[in-house]
N, C-alpha and C positions, 0 to 999 in steps of 0.2 A: 459546542459546537458543531459535532458530528453529529449529534441529534437537528438541529436546527439541519445543515442540509440534508438529511435525510426523507426527514418534513416536504424539504424543499424536490426532493425528486421521487418522494409519494405524489404531491400532488401531479407534478408533470406528467408523473407516468398515467397516474388518470385521466389523462387530458391528451392522456395518446403520443406520449413526444421521444421521442429512441434515444439517452445518452448514455456517453459513451467515454469509460475511464480510460487514460491511456496508464498503464504499469509499467514499472521496469522489469525485464526477468530478473534478473538477477538485484540482490542487498546486500548488498557490502555492511558489513559491520569491523571494526579499528577497533582494538581490545590491547590491553597491555593486561599482562602477567604479573603480578605481585615481585616474583624475580628480576622485574624490571627489561621484558621479554615483549616488544611488541609485534603483533600482528594483527592478519585482515581475514575475519573468515567472508565469505558468498554467502546467501540464504539463496538457493533454486524457490522464483513464486512461480507456481504454479497458474498453468492458464485455464481459470476454468465455466470462459466461455462458452 
């Protein structure tokens, strides 16, 4: 699926289209420890524009 999307984006770019994809600033990950404790981690996503 990712390959198909990249192909469409590449074809659109060749025709001069501008495509913007909004991404979150932080990505939350919920996890649990083998001891039973649950916690959440947020990963900051850098702005690559």
